[in-house]
N, C-alpha and C positions, 0 to 999 in steps of 0.2 A: 504494500500500500504506500503510495506517494503522499507525503504530508505537505500541504500547501497553506500559504497565507494569501489574502487578497486585499489590495488597496483599491478602494472604489467599488466595494461589493454591492452597493445599492444603485450604481449607475448601469448603463446599458450593457457594457462588456462584463461588468461584475455579475449582473443577473444572468447573462447567458453562460458565463463560466459555471455558475452554480447549476444551471440547467444541464450542462455537460456532465458535471459531477453526479447529479441525480441520475442521469441516463447510464452511468457506468458504475453501479454499486460495487463497493468493495475495492475499487482501484485507488480512491483518493480519501484522505482524511483532512478535514478542515481544522487547522490549528488556530488561526487568528483571522479576524475580519476587521477592516476599517471602512466605515461608511461615512456619510456626510450628515445632512440635516434630516433625512427621512428615517426617523427613529422607529416609526411604526413598522416599516418594511424590515429594518435592521433587526428588530425584535423577532419578527417572524423567521428571519434567516438564522438567528441564534437558536431559536426554539427547535428548528429543524436540524441544524448541523452541529450544534453543541460545541462551539469553539472554546478553547481555553481562555482566549483574550479577545476583547472587542473594543473598538475605538470609535468615537464620534467626532464631529467637527468641533464642538465646544463643550466646556464643562457643564453648561446648562442642559445641553442635549444628553450628556452622559447621565445626569440625574434623572431625566425623563426616561431614558432607556432602562435604568436600574428599576424604576417604579413599574414599568411595563413588564419587565422580566419577573419582578416580585409578584405581581398580580397573576402572571402566568404560572407561578410556582415552579420556576426553573431551578432545578437542583441537580448538580451543583451550579451555583451562580458563577459565570465567567468573571475574570478580572475585567474591569471597565476603565478605559483611559480616554483621553481626548486630545485634540489639537495636534500640533506637529510632533510632540513627544510621543503621543499615542500612536501616530502613524509609524514612527520609527520603531517603536516596540513591536508593532505588528509585523513590520517588514523584516525585522532581525530576530524574530522569536526563535529560541534555541531549537525547538522541535521541528521547525519548518525546513524542508529541503528546497522548496521552490516558492518564489514570490510572483504572484500575478499582479503586475503593476498597471492598474487600470484607472487610477485617480485622474481626474481631468485637471490640466494646468500644471504650472511649475510647483504647485503645492505638493505634488508627488515626487519631485526631484530629490530633495534631501533624503527622504526615507528610502527611495530606490537605490541611491548611491550608497547609503549605509548598508543595504542588503548585499550589494555587490562586494563591498569591503568585507562583509561577514561571510562571503563565499556561497551565497544562495544562488541557485539557478534562477534566472529572470525570464518570465514569460511577459514580454514587453508590449503593452498596449497604449502606454502614455507617450505621445509624440514628443512632448516637451523635454523629456529626459535626454534624448539624443539631439534634438534640434537646438536646445539651449546649451547643452553641456556635453556634446558628443565626444570631444577629445578627452575630457576628464573621465567620463564614464567608461569609454572603451579601453583606456589605459588601465583603469582600475580592474576592469574585467580580465584583461590580459594578465595583470600582476597576480590576481587571485584565482586564475584559471576558472572563470565563471562563464557559462554559456548565456548569451543574450538571444533568446528565442523569440522572434517577432510574431505577434498576434495579428497585427494589421494584415488584411487579406493580401495586399500586394507584396509586402516583404515576406510574408509567410509563403507565398507562391514562389518567390525567387529562392528562398531557402530550400524549398522542395526541388526546384529545377536544378540548382547547383549540385545536387547529389548525383547528377548525370555526368559530371566531369570534374577535372581539377581546376582550381581557381586560375592558374596561369594559362588555361585554355579558353578563358572567357574573353570575348571581344567587347560585349556591351550588355547592359541590363535595360530592359524595356518595361516601364511601369504603365499599366493601363489606367485610364480614367473614364468614367461614364460620360463626362461632359456636363453633368448636372442638369438643372432645369432650363438653362439658357444656352444649351448647345446650338440650337437652331434659331435663337433670337438675334435679330440684327443688332449691330453695335449701337445704333442710334436709339433703340428702344430700351437699352439698359439704363438710360438716364432716369426712367420713371418706374422701374420695377419696385414692387413693395416687398416688405419682409415676408408676407404670406406667400408670395410667388417664389421667393428665394428658398423658402423652407419646404417647398413642394418637390422633393427629390424624386426622380422617376424610379429608382431601383432600391434604395436603402432607407431604412427608418433609423435615424440617429438623433443625437442631441442637436440643439439649435445652432451652436457655434460651428460644429463640424459640418453641418448641413450647409450653412452659408459659405464656409470655407470650400466646400465642394462646388458651390455655384461660382466662386471666383477662381477656382483651381489653386487657391492657397494650400489646400490640403495636399494636393499633389506636389506642390513645392516643398512642403514639409517632408514628404516621402522621398523626394530627391535627396534632401540633406540626410535623412535617416539612412538611406541606401548607401551613401558614401561611407558612413561610420560602421554600419552593420557588415558590409561586404568588402570594404577596402577598395572601392572603385573610384577613379577620378571623376570629376564633374562631367568631362567630355565622354565618359563611358556610360552615362546614365541618360536615358531618353524617356520621353512621355508620348503616348499615343492615345487618342480618344477611341474608346471602344464602348458604344452606348449599351450593349447588351449585358455588360458586367459578368460575362461567363469566363472569358480568359482573364485571369487575375494579374498575371504578369508573364514575361518571357525572358529567357536568357539566350543570347546568340553567342555561339562559340566561334573560335578563330577559323574553323574549317567551313563555316557557313551554316552549320546545323543550328536550328532554333528549337529549344525545348520550352513548351508552354504548360502552365498549370491551369486546369479548367475546373469549374465547379459552380453550383448555384450561388447566388448572392446571399449567403447565409453565414453569419459569423461563427456559428457553432463548429463549422468545419475547421477553420484555422485555429480556433481555440483548442479543439480536441487534439489537433496535430501538435501544438506547442506543449500541451499538458502530457502527452504520451510519448513524445520524442525521446529516443530514436525509434521507438516501436510504432506500429500502426495496429489499430483494433477496429472491429466492426463499427460502422458509423452509427450515429444516433438518429437515423432516419433522414439524413441529408444526402440527396442524390440528384443528379441531373435527369430531367425528363427529356430524353433525346427526341421523342416524337414531337415535342413543341419547339425544338431548336431549329428554327427555319434558316437563320443566316447569322453570320458574324461580320461586323463592319469595323473598319479601322480608318482613322483619319488623323492628320497632324493637327495639333492645337494651334490656334492663332494667338500669338503673344500680343498682338494689337488689341484683340478682344479680351484676352485674359492676361493683362500685364503683370499680375501678381506672380504668375509662374516664372516669368523672366526675372523678377526681383529675387526669387528664391535661388536661382542659379548665381545671381550676383552675390548674394549673401554667402553662399557656399564657397565661391571662389575667393571672396575677400577674407573669410574666416574670422578669427577673433570673436568679438561680441556681436558681429553682424547677424548671424543666424538667430541669436537670442533676441536682438532688437526686432528682427523680422517677425518673430512669433509674438512678442509682447505688443508691438504696435498693431498687429492684426487683431489681437484679442480686444484691444480698446476700440478699434475702428468698427469691428463687427458688433460689439455691444452698442455703440452709438447708432449704427444703422438699424439694428433691431428696435431701438428705442425711438426711431424716427428723427434723430438729430443730424444725421448726414445721409446723403444719397448713396446708393449702391456703388456707383462709379467713383465715389470719393474714397473708398477703402484703399485702393492702390496708392493714390497721392499721399495719404496719411502715412502709410508704410514707407514709401520712398523718402519722404521728408525726414522721418525719424532715422532711417538708415544713414542718410547724409550727415546728420548731426551727431551720431554716435562716434566715439573715439575708435581708433584702430587697435586698441590693446587686446591682448589675449588673456582671458581670466584664468588665474592659477588655482582657483578654489571654487567650491560650490557657493561660498559666501560672496565671492566676486561675481559669479554668474547672477545670483539673486539681486545684487546691487545694480548690475547692468540692466536686469529686467525691470527694476523699479524706475531707473532713469528713463528707459525707453517708454515705459507707461506714462511717465510725467510728460515727456515730450509729445507723445501721441495725444494725450488729453488736451495739451495746448493747441496742437494742430487741428483737432476736432473742433475746438472752440473757434478757431479762425475759419474753418470751413463753414460753420454755421453763420458767422458774421458776413 
């Protein structure tokens, strides 16, 4: 039985991870769970999985959780923690072999980094860990001989494809993107799109920020940066192609011209199960392609004029230092402003670009330095949002 802890257990990936665990009884033991504000759901998860330790976003939520568990007569009562300290305790729990890092945002970075230093295998679903601190995290993983197993469907697909050959035989990685809700929308119409339209993703059901990031292709930009750190490929060895069916999750082209692709339905349970059970494969949890309904597979190059944020991601990767961190932080502020109706959809890219130009070229030498750069980028982004409104 593999013993695991989860950061972000009440979020989308966290819930689906627990669904995979439920579908494979006897294979996994839940040691520790870290949720956020949804203590009612967290209480249900604790009652079902009986972890030794559970953490909430705040001390106040921890008290609420304790009362809910007391009313449910949970015995034995798990240890209850909160905040950043609680997340780190969950991530580094002595009995856990693997951490599923699925917390949203840089809030999950320090705890995930601590888990790497503690020698835990990481099933990585938190984009910010590698986007903001890729060099630090991957160096710590090498030093501590830790596997970083990607949960993101695209990187998970590449991880699978790379098992077909040696790394020095790889010519390029090709990440697929659905194109989001505005793939066929003319550029001039993007000036007036609403948050509701941006949140109407054609293939995936996700959180609000990641759905808007899919509409701008920022999310694919994050994946370009992550792919560099996960697989050791240069920026010019990583490409993006629009694939609206979301059936081919990514491809690897080898030096002899052979291309290996990983295919599957747009269901996150498949990559989650792969990461949890690696290096083995087990019978799936009901996830499979319906070949009778698979009529066509389309591919097209993304327009950087229409999706400028994707080009900014490559700029950030090539520049290095704090630029990827600034790219992520500025995007989060800009997306929040768009969802609140404070800026237009097409203003997201200018906010990001402005922040990247203002950030210094230094390379952060610690997680604390990364978090300081994140705060500064958010401050600059907030100022730029205010100017956009004016």
